[in-house]
Wavefront OBJ file of the C-alpha trace (Angstrom):
o trace
v -11.312 -16.672 49.324
v -8.282 -15.145 52.055
v -5.335 -14.052 49.135
v -3.078 -17.034 50.981
v -5.499 -19.981 50.054
v -5.406 -18.719 46.357
v -4.054 -21.443 43.674
v -1.253 -20.576 41.483
v -2.504 -19.589 38.312
v -0.067 -21.273 35.896
v -1.011 -24.575 38.143
v -5.247 -23.696 37.814
v -4.567 -23.347 33.580
v -2.633 -26.865 33.812
v 1.144 -24.877 31.970
v 3.904 -23.922 32.606
v 5.726 -20.332 33.640
v 7.262 -20.574 30.204
v 3.715 -20.621 28.091
v 3.538 -18.462 25.230
v 0.638 -15.636 24.876
v -1.324 -18.614 22.849
v -0.620 -21.346 25.764
v -1.976 -19.579 28.118
v -5.142 -18.244 25.618
v -5.291 -22.252 24.277
v -5.755 -23.704 27.658
v -8.424 -21.409 28.884
v -9.964 -22.009 26.152
v -10.115 -26.069 26.295
v -10.955 -25.710 30.611
v -13.535 -22.753 29.947
v -15.952 -24.357 27.516
v -15.123 -27.893 29.943
v -16.473 -25.907 33.269
v -18.686 -23.441 31.771
v -21.505 -23.344 33.579
v -24.243 -23.776 31.434
v -22.657 -26.931 30.098
v -22.849 -28.436 34.058
v -26.370 -27.986 35.315
v -26.061 -30.401 37.866
v -23.112 -29.358 39.792
v -23.803 -25.667 38.562
v -22.475 -24.211 41.692
v -18.928 -26.057 41.175
v -18.943 -25.104 37.774
v -18.801 -21.136 38.341
v -16.543 -20.784 41.236
v -14.349 -22.792 38.785
v -15.404 -21.212 35.619
v -14.717 -18.258 37.646
v -11.121 -19.257 39.272
v -9.727 -19.684 35.067
v -10.700 -16.534 34.022
v -9.345 -14.692 36.971
v -6.021 -16.520 36.228
v -6.555 -16.145 32.301
v -6.824 -11.660 33.020
v -3.621 -12.233 35.023
v -1.448 -14.457 33.000
v -2.682 -13.069 29.041
v -1.386 -9.608 29.964
v 2.157 -9.068 30.050
v 2.551 -6.674 32.568
v 0.155 -8.361 35.406
v 2.358 -11.254 34.710
v 5.704 -9.809 35.203
v 4.248 -8.814 38.485
v 2.541 -12.212 39.187
v 5.939 -14.031 38.636
v 8.430 -11.550 40.796
v 5.411 -10.746 43.907
v 2.469 -13.714 43.747
v -1.305 -12.918 44.443
v -0.193 -9.887 46.521
v 1.564 -8.258 44.054
v -1.770 -8.406 41.487
v -4.249 -7.979 44.102
v -4.406 -4.053 43.176
v -6.031 -4.453 39.518
v -8.827 -6.210 41.361
v -12.070 -4.706 43.626
v -11.555 -4.735 47.024
v -12.490 -8.406 48.389
v -11.077 -10.259 44.912
v -11.188 -10.780 41.272
v -15.171 -9.822 39.720
v -16.173 -9.881 36.503
v -15.789 -6.509 36.063
v -12.551 -6.594 36.752
v -12.236 -8.923 33.201
v -10.352 -6.501 30.943
v -9.904 -9.314 27.710
v -14.019 -9.720 26.979
v -12.382 -8.855 23.727
v -10.144 -11.942 23.665
v -13.252 -14.071 23.752
v -14.139 -13.662 20.511
v -10.592 -15.864 19.860
v -10.770 -18.513 22.652
v -13.472 -19.600 21.973
v -14.889 -18.340 17.587
v -16.993 -16.573 15.993
v -18.494 -13.518 17.229
v -18.233 -11.980 21.146
v -21.912 -11.236 20.521
v -22.099 -14.623 19.238
v -20.278 -16.258 21.840
v -22.166 -14.088 24.762
v -25.833 -15.420 23.413
v -24.995 -18.987 23.333
v -23.832 -18.909 26.993
v -26.892 -16.711 28.504
v -24.404 -14.190 29.077
v -24.766 -11.289 26.832
v -23.464 -7.669 28.621
v -21.584 -9.891 31.311
v -18.456 -8.651 30.486
v -19.825 -4.693 29.334
v -19.924 -5.699 26.410
v -20.190 -2.549 24.896
v -15.663 -2.645 25.438
v -16.210 -4.922 22.742
v -18.422 -3.753 20.897
v -18.194 0.124 18.408
v -19.343 2.797 19.474
v -23.200 2.508 19.582
v -25.158 3.932 16.775
v -21.810 4.542 14.782
v -22.316 3.919 10.575
v -21.295 0.442 9.355
v -18.842 0.286 7.331
v -19.024 -0.188 3.658
v -16.867 -2.522 0.634
v -16.294 -1.739 -2.792
v -13.821 -2.981 -5.837
v -12.133 -1.385 -8.407
v -9.831 -2.592 -11.119
v -6.951 -0.594 -12.489
v -4.889 -1.762 -15.587
v -1.138 -3.319 -14.507
v 0.630 0.069 -15.907
v -1.790 2.434 -13.412
v 0.667 1.196 -10.808
v 3.392 3.095 -12.045
v 1.720 6.150 -12.115
v -1.220 5.706 -9.713
v -4.600 6.477 -10.814
v -8.123 7.619 -9.965
v -11.392 6.495 -10.246
v -14.765 7.482 -9.281
v -17.260 4.993 -7.248
v -20.700 5.612 -6.573
v -22.551 4.087 -3.307
v -26.063 4.075 -1.892
v -25.321 4.769 1.578
v -27.869 6.518 4.421
v -27.288 9.628 5.303
v -28.487 11.908 7.752
v -32.269 13.147 7.386
v -32.779 16.416 5.766
v -35.962 16.836 7.307
v -35.333 15.926 11.117
v -31.752 16.959 11.179
v -31.159 12.716 11.882
v -33.302 13.015 15.519
v -36.061 10.212 13.763
v -38.855 13.156 15.175
v -41.586 15.219 12.868
v -40.458 18.821 12.938
v -41.570 20.675 16.071
v -41.795 17.796 18.449
v -38.953 15.764 19.978
v -37.915 12.685 21.331
v -38.845 11.433 25.229
v -36.726 9.820 27.835
v -37.467 6.091 28.363
v -39.125 4.866 31.274
v -38.743 1.839 30.610
v -34.983 2.066 31.262
v -34.576 5.336 32.651
v -32.428 7.058 29.429
v -30.026 4.137 30.029
v -31.276 2.253 26.770
v -30.232 -1.591 28.978
v -31.705 -3.051 31.745
v -30.023 -5.646 33.929
v -30.916 -9.243 34.422
v -29.154 -11.285 37.287
v -28.413 -14.840 36.058
v -26.359 -16.717 38.774
v -22.967 -15.167 39.663
v -23.201 -12.814 36.147
v -25.575 -9.742 35.523
v -26.451 -9.530 32.024
v -27.168 -5.874 30.496
v -29.462 -6.545 28.232
v -30.612 -4.121 25.466
v -34.090 -2.158 26.596
v -37.056 -3.596 24.409
v -39.056 -0.589 24.508
v -36.447 1.918 22.989
v -34.101 -0.484 21.443
v -31.160 0.495 23.320
v -31.736 4.132 22.918
v -32.422 5.153 25.729
v -35.546 8.137 23.964
v -38.461 7.105 21.519
v -40.081 8.936 19.286
v -44.052 9.591 19.772
v -44.754 11.189 16.535
v -41.834 9.911 14.121
v -40.302 11.677 10.984
v -42.251 11.154 7.661
v -39.586 11.504 5.098
v -37.506 8.453 7.530
v -40.014 7.359 9.690
v -38.068 7.750 12.928
v -34.933 6.480 11.936
v -33.120 9.801 11.751
v -31.327 8.707 8.208
v -32.389 8.141 4.312
v -30.396 6.435 1.857
v -28.780 8.290 -1.081
v -26.463 7.465 -3.831
v -23.261 9.651 -3.349
v -20.422 9.645 -5.851
v -16.990 9.154 -3.925
v -13.509 9.561 -6.041
v -10.704 7.613 -5.301
v -6.986 8.123 -5.174
v -4.894 4.890 -6.114
v -1.869 5.131 -5.089
v 1.337 4.825 -7.301
v 3.401 1.214 -6.095
v -0.753 -0.520 -6.068
v -0.761 -4.575 -5.086
v -3.579 -6.650 -6.183
v -5.750 -7.524 -3.277
v -4.927 -4.234 -1.103
v -7.503 -2.041 0.832
v -7.873 1.426 0.735
v -9.457 2.955 3.643
v -11.689 5.831 3.201
v -12.477 7.297 6.494
v -15.562 8.777 7.147
v -17.485 7.743 3.289
v -19.296 4.600 4.703
v -23.154 5.462 6.695
v -23.804 7.755 8.414
v -24.189 7.746 12.301
v -27.544 7.348 14.329
v -27.631 10.636 15.913
v -24.851 12.296 16.127
v -22.551 8.897 16.179
v -19.840 8.514 13.853
v -19.319 7.944 9.812
v -18.455 4.571 8.555
v -15.731 4.727 6.938
v -15.611 2.609 3.190
v -12.972 0.273 1.866
v -11.793 -0.241 -1.711
v -9.843 -3.075 -2.783
v -7.858 -2.721 -5.567
v -7.881 -4.646 -8.217
v -4.350 -4.934 -10.585
v -5.160 -6.671 -13.882
v -2.826 -9.082 -15.237
v 0.090 -7.907 -17.711
v 1.156 -9.980 -20.937
v 3.981 -9.523 -20.813
v 4.783 -8.798 -16.851
v 5.202 -10.752 -13.576
v 5.513 -9.027 -10.694
v 7.847 -9.908 -7.121
v 7.372 -7.373 -5.189
v 8.519 -3.848 -6.296
v 10.537 -6.296 -9.206
v 9.311 -7.285 -12.665
v 10.104 -10.374 -14.634
v 9.698 -10.252 -18.209
v 11.218 -13.902 -20.609
v 12.323 -12.966 -24.063
v 12.620 -15.668 -26.338
v 16.032 -15.087 -28.304
v 17.336 -17.290 -31.221
v 20.654 -19.922 -31.267
v 22.430 -17.740 -33.419
v 21.873 -14.614 -31.451
v 22.769 -16.755 -27.808
v 26.019 -18.505 -29.508
v 27.202 -15.170 -31.257
v 25.872 -11.956 -29.150
v 23.264 -10.159 -30.547
v 20.757 -6.784 -29.094
v 16.721 -7.832 -29.054
v 14.273 -5.089 -28.452
v 11.770 -5.737 -25.525
v 8.968 -4.389 -23.226
v 8.867 -2.298 -20.296
v 6.814 -0.079 -18.763
v 8.339 3.297 -20.103
v 8.504 2.232 -23.317
v 10.459 0.092 -25.588
v 13.998 -1.262 -24.539
v 16.906 -2.917 -26.199
v 19.530 -5.529 -23.960
v 23.029 -6.446 -25.508
v 23.056 -10.497 -25.347
v 26.429 -11.684 -24.843
v 28.247 -14.105 -26.958
v 27.451 -17.406 -25.321
v 24.340 -16.804 -23.444
v 22.572 -20.204 -22.217
v 18.606 -20.145 -22.114
v 17.738 -19.185 -18.754
v 19.781 -15.964 -17.814
v 18.219 -13.414 -16.690
v 19.675 -9.880 -16.856
v 18.668 -6.549 -15.000
v 17.965 -3.399 -15.736
v 17.892 -1.585 -12.752
v 14.944 1.394 -12.607
v 12.829 -0.349 -14.460
v 10.591 -2.016 -12.387
v 8.051 -0.452 -9.427
v 7.515 1.808 -6.793
v 6.842 0.847 -3.294
v 3.719 1.668 -1.921
v 4.980 4.304 0.346
v 7.449 6.422 -2.166
v 10.544 5.691 -2.502
v 12.608 4.483 -6.003
v 11.818 2.004 -8.742
v 12.446 -1.684 -8.427
v 14.088 -3.567 -10.859
v 13.188 -5.428 -14.465
v 14.542 -9.077 -14.381
v 14.541 -10.243 -17.922
v 15.266 -14.061 -18.425
v 16.190 -14.828 -21.513
v 14.879 -18.255 -23.456
v 16.958 -19.575 -25.999
v 14.065 -21.201 -28.954
v 15.034 -24.316 -31.030
v 13.841 -24.035 -34.583
v 11.349 -26.616 -35.175
v 10.703 -26.491 -38.855
v 14.578 -26.009 -41.270
v 14.835 -25.674 -44.684
v 17.175 -27.431 -46.352
v 19.833 -25.023 -46.606
v 19.563 -24.749 -42.414
v 20.084 -28.455 -41.823
v 22.634 -28.197 -43.868
v 24.445 -25.761 -42.224
v 23.903 -27.085 -38.578
v 24.450 -30.839 -39.946
v 27.916 -29.234 -40.708
v 28.304 -27.612 -37.742
v 27.346 -31.022 -35.549
v 30.263 -32.819 -37.952
v 33.317 -30.302 -37.198
v 31.011 -29.795 -33.217
v 32.875 -31.759 -30.382
v 29.789 -33.127 -28.000
v 31.209 -31.534 -24.789
v 31.966 -28.500 -26.375
v 29.686 -26.193 -24.362
v 29.823 -25.470 -20.375
v 26.503 -27.510 -19.102
v 27.129 -30.703 -21.517
v 30.661 -30.599 -19.884
v 30.019 -30.547 -16.575
v 27.046 -32.668 -17.025
v 29.524 -35.563 -18.261
v 31.933 -35.173 -15.789
v 29.852 -35.647 -13.513
v 28.449 -38.840 -15.155
v 31.878 -39.959 -15.119
v 32.161 -39.892 -11.930
v 29.209 -41.384 -11.011
v 30.079 -44.237 -13.337
v 33.865 -44.081 -11.934
v 35.140 -43.711 -15.592
v 37.348 -41.467 -17.009
l 1 2 3 4 5 6 7 8 9 10 11 12 13 14 15 16 17 18 19 20 21 22 23 24 25 26 27 28 29 30 31 32 33 34 35 36 37 38 39 40 41 42 43 44 45 46 47 48 49 50 51 52 53 54 55 56 57 58 59 60 61 62 63 64 65 66 67 68 69 70 71 72 73 74 75 76 77 78 79 80 81 82 83 84 85 86 87 88 89 90 91 92 93 94 95 96 97 98 99 100 101 102 103 104 105 106 107 108 109 110 111 112 113 114 115 116 117 118 119 120 121 122 123 124 125 126 127 128 129 130 131 132 133 134 135 136 137 138 139 140 141 142 143 144 145 146 147 148 149 150 151 152 153 154 155 156 157 158 159 160 161 162 163 164 165 166 167 168 169 170 171 172 173 174 175 176 177 178 179 180 181 182 183 184 185 186 187 188 189 190 191 192 193 194 195 196 197 198 199 200 201 202 203 204 205 206 207 208 209 210 211 212 213 214 215 216 217 218 219 220 221 222 223 224 225 226 227 228 229 230 231 232 233 234 235 236 237 238 239 240 241 242 243 244 245 246 247 248 249 250 251 252 253 254 255 256 257 258 259 260 261 262 263 264 265 266 267 268 269 270 271 272 273 274 275 276 277 278 279 280 281 282 283 284 285 286 287 288 289 290 291 292 293 294 295 296 297 298 299 300 301 302 303 304 305 306 307 308 309 310 311 312 313 314 315 316 317 318 319 320 321 322 323 324 325 326 327 328 329 330 331 332 333 334 335 336 337 338 339 340 341 342 343 344 345 346 347 348 349 350 351 352 353 354 355 356 357 358 359 360 361 362 363 364 365 366 367 368 369 370 371 372 373 374 375 376 377 378 379 380 381 382 383 384 385 386 387
């Protein structure tokens, strides 16, 4: 189709020129599902052309640089991004986006539509033969967030076979090139306008096969082994943080990279402190006389006991700040603060002497001689229009 006959990409996807990246993706998802050839068998040829046109428009409008060039120069500006003769499926560089657009994993999507390998799926997969990642969970005490900690974890994982050194072949023999795929690991299948690359059924994608497997690993090239790993937990770690230990996952196949070990940290709750970022919040009960007359209270910090002066007339809920008594940030720096909220307690069991003193106090006191009560009564007077 000549360049001058191409429809405007925004018109193809049904979005405006100011559409966001998410709006472009949403439009492509809706239309691609509607016009996919496998969902329109009665007009497959028409659907193939429509689906390809939608994907070409998405290829340009989902790429910020291509979109800017297209906005300025039209189709002529992006023609150099495609093969000679126009857009081909090998020009589609957003295969990874399909997992977001259609939901689920990319491999599941392509399998659902019968398109495994149609977009050069290796771009969307991790390196062939790479070892899988592993996960582990450790617990730390709240106090250890301040200083950091160290844990030892034991994982059972595939390791390179010491007998065949990962080759999978019996010592003294060698792996042979697969004759079915010519050593490529894939066989190609044509379906409509898609060229699919399927895993070779004989060598299972490796390009080689073992005539005489290693007796230790049975041709796998890896054997299960238990490993002990020391994990350093940095100061400032928060509950739910994942620490990545590169290269501590499963061994790869025949020299492929190892996977990683991800350690999730769980921080046990503390009986006194609640965490708010780097700051700690601690509630401390005080008596009515201490709040009214002032005094000093003892309270906990992560560094030990501390004393806090309470000014006379302190109200319940008042917050005091202890500088530098909080937690450090995960990546280093000064500590946060400890926020102390005082709660004035009302006695529930009075002795006769205490009751007599309080009754005398109430008799000689005015009901509006406290600041919050005074403010409340003032609002009441304004509300009811009384003086």
